N, C-alpha and C positions, 0 to 999 in steps of 0.2 A: 087656282083659277086660271092663270095666264097660260100656265103649262098645258092645262087641259084643252083650252080654244086651240094654242098651236099645233097639238097633237090631231084634234079635228079636222083642222085646217089642211095638215101635211096627208091624213086619209082621201081628204077630198081632192086634194090635188093627185094623188097617187091614182084613184080612181078614174078622174079624168084624162090624165097620161094615158092610161091603159084603154082607155074609150076611145079619144079622140085623136085622128091624124087624116091621113089621105082617105081611110076607109073607117068609117064611123060606126062604132060598135054601141048598140043599144044594152040597156041592163042586162036583158036576157040573156043576149049573145054572149055578152062577157063573163055573165056567170057559166054558162054552157062552156066556153073556152077554157075556162080555170078548172070546174069540176069533172066536166066529161068532155075530153079532148075529141073522142071518136065522133061525138054527136054533130059537129061542125068545125071539120078539120081546117077550112079557110081562116076562120076566127081563131081558131086554137092555134094555128102558125102562126098569125099576127102578134097574137098576145105571149106566145111561150117562147117564140124565137126572135122576134124584133122588139116589141115594147117591155116586156117584163125584163129584158137584160138591160136595157136604157134606164129603165126606172129604179132599178137595184143599183146600178152605177153611179146614177144620179145621187141616191140615197147617202151611199158609201161615201163617194167624192166630196158631198157636200158636207157631211158630217165630218169627215177628215179635215178638209181646209179649214171649217169653223173652228175645231179644235186646235189645229196647226197656229191659226192668228191668236188665240188666246196664250199660247205658251210663249212665241215669238214676241209678242207685245210686252208680255213679263219678261221674258229672258233679256230684251234690251232697252226695257224699261221706256219704252216708244210706242204712242198709241196710233202710230201710223204704219209701224212695222207688220209686214207679212210676206209671203213667199214669192210676188210679184215686185213690191216696193223694194225690197232688198237684193234683189237679183236673181233669186235663187231659181225660178222658172227660167230666166235665161241661161242660167247654166244647164238645166234639162234640155231647153232649145238646141245649145252649142254640143250637148254631147249625142243627143239623137241626129242631129244634121253631120256628126261626124262618123256617128256609125253607117248613115244612109249614103254618104258619100264613098265610105271605105268597101260596102257592098257593090259599087260600081266597079272597081277593080278586082271582086272575088269572082266573077263570071257568073254564068248562068245558075249555079249552085246558090247563089244568095237570092235569086227572083223570086222565088217562092215565099219568103218569110217577109220580103218587101210588100208583095202582092195583098198577102192575107194579115199582114201587120201583127204576126204573134210570134216572131222572132226574140229569143231571148236575149241578143244582142241591142234592139233598140230598148228593151226594158232596162238592160245593164247602162246603156248609154244615158238614159235620164236620169238612173238613179245616182250613177257617178259624177255627172252634172251637177244635180242639185244638192251632193254630199260634198263636193269640190267649194262650191261657192258658198255653202252655208259656215264651213269652217274658215272660208276668207272673211266673210263680214262678221263672224264671231270673235274673229281675232281683231279684226279693224274697230269693231266697236268700244274697245276698252283704250283706244288711242285717241278717238275724235269724237266729235259732239254728235248728237242725235240728228240735227239738220245736216251736218256734213255725211253722215253715214247713209241716209235718205239720197242726197244727190250722189255720192258715190254709187248707190246701188242702180238709181235710174241711170247714170251715165254709162253702168256697166250693162245696162238692159240695151241701151244705144250701140255700144261697141259690139255687143254679140250680135245684134240684129247686122251691123255691116261684116262682121265675120263670118256669120251664117250665108250672107248670100255671096262671100267669095268663094266660102266651102260647097256650096251648093251649085256653084258654076262648073265643078268637076262631078257632079253626079249624075247618074243616069236620068232618062226622062222618067221611067218609072219611079225612081227614088224620089224626084224631084215633087211627081205628083202625091206619093204617100206622105212627103213632109209637108206638102203644103195641106193637104186635109187633115193632118194631126195638128199642125200650128194653129188651125184654126179654133181649136176646142170643142169637143164634143161627147157626148154621155153614149152616143149611136154606134159606135165602132166596137163594143164590146159583147163577146158571147157569154152564157153562164159560166163555161169554164175559166173564162176572164175574172169574172167577179169573184168567184172561188181562189183564186191568186191573188188578186188586189185584197183578200180579206186577211191573207196571212201576215203581211207586213204591218198593215194597218191595224191589225189586233193588238201586235207586239206594240207598234206605236203608242197605243192608246194605254198600254199598260204601263209604258214607260212615263207618258203624261201624267198618270194616276200616282207613279210612285214619285215624280217631281213637283207634284201640285204643292205640299207643304212647303218646300225649300224655295219655290218660287214666291209664294204670298210672302214668305221673309224677306225675300229679295226686292219686293217692290219697295220695301224702306231703307234699301241701301245693302250694299255687301258687309259692311262694317256690322251692321244690324244682324244680317243673316248669320254671319261667323260667331257672334256672341250668343245667337240661339243653337250654336252647335251644327250648324249647316258648313257642309264641305262643300265650298263655292265652284272650286275647279271641276269635282266630280258632277256637281248638279249642272253645270253647265255644258258638259259634255253628254251626261244623260238627257239633259232637254234637246240639244242639237239632235242627237239620235234619234228621240221621239219625233222631233220635225221632220227629218229625212225620211223616217219609216212611213209618215203622215203623208207627205208631199210626193215624195217620189213616185209612187205608185200609181198616184192620180194623176199626175203629169205624163208617166209612161204609157198610160191606157187611154187617157182622155186630152190629152195634149195641156198648154198652157193655160188652165182655166183662172181667169184673175178675179180680183175684188173681194168675194167671197170671204177670204181671210182677213182682207183689211177691215170690212164695216161687221162682220158678225159678232164680233168681241164688244164692240160697242152696243150692239143691240142686245145680248147677254146680259152685260153689267147692267144696262137700264131696267131690264125684266128682273133680275135676283136684287138689284141695288147693293152689291157688294164687290169689292177688287178679289176677295179671296177665289183662289185658282179652282181648287175643287169644286164649290159648286157652279162655277161657270161652265165648266167642261159639257154637262149633259144637253146645258141650255144651248150651248155653242152649237152641240153637235146637231141638237133638233133645230135651231135656226138656219144653220148652215144648210142642212138637207132640204129643208123648206122652200129657200130661195134657189138653190139650184134647179130642183125639181118645176118650181114655178116659171122661171125662166127658161127651162128646156121644153114645158108644156108650150109655152107660147112658140118657142122655134117650130115645133112641130104641129101646131094647129093648120089644118088643110088650105094653106094659102094658096092661091092660083100659080104664083111663082114663088121659088125659094131662094130669097136672098138675105135671110136673117141668120145670124150666128149666134153662138152663146154668148163668147164675150161680148159681141154689140149691146146683147140685151142685160147684162151683168153690167156692162159700163153706163148702160144710161139709167140704171138703177143705183151704181155705187158712186158714180163721180159726184151726184149730187147730194147724195146722204154724207160724203166725206166733206165735201165744200159747207154744207150745212152744220157739222160736228163744228169746224174750225169756226165757223162765223160766230155761232151761238156759245163757245166756251172759249173764253180769254184766257182760263185756267191752260187750257189743253194748248191754244197757241203758245202761250209761254214754255211749255213744257217741251214744246217742238222747237 
């Protein structure tokens, strides 16, 4: 019943996002744009070229980040773990800033992909940065406590902000504008072809997540218990890290560092299915993540007179109070952190 309600809410948000913006499309114009592009070329262009890619990107990105949050919180056995709190997004930021700055020394040939923001170099930079920081935090997690790991992740984020500021000092003006727009986090910078490219690694990451689910459920009770159940803990750790990188890195590459979805969605998912088993959580987390991402994006793209809203600002307004409420309402959770 709850899943049905969430699905209906998701459909409603999708229709709303396709209909509302600087140009408001009624039901008839929206249907005409989808079913008969030649009938209303203006509406068709708005829907097919601008809003539909953004909606699909939000769906995919929100689902991927929601699933990655479930995996990370299980792998690190830390209810506050996600790509942002453990510094993976900071790794993506550093990787992209290095690529953008390197392009400043590559001459005019690099200008085209910076302007269009479709270069394989930027995507590779984000993926490499996320992967390196994921491996770093996984290694550190076996040597320090949960609270220390979180503090280190947050300090890495602040350190990277300083490094990025220094690195971008040497970037071109065009590169600086590209990085600044990317760093805000948005689902509006993609085209349909980009959506297809995002789906490939995210789909593989989902497969790895499903394969890892049983072992991660055992890991929740400790590594000793997991080994007694026949789980190869080392293999499981690398498999899960691979899944996280494949889920997070494409989203970071195409949408920028999108925050809070991976942190709060797993808690909603566990509350809905009332279990900590990983496999049943994955589809619910994907659904909740997509709904949260699209809802925040819909608010950003309402027909405001002036556009000062950013995606991460809306997600922070929702996510931070939720995290505070979870911590204050759950003594056991506070003890685990």
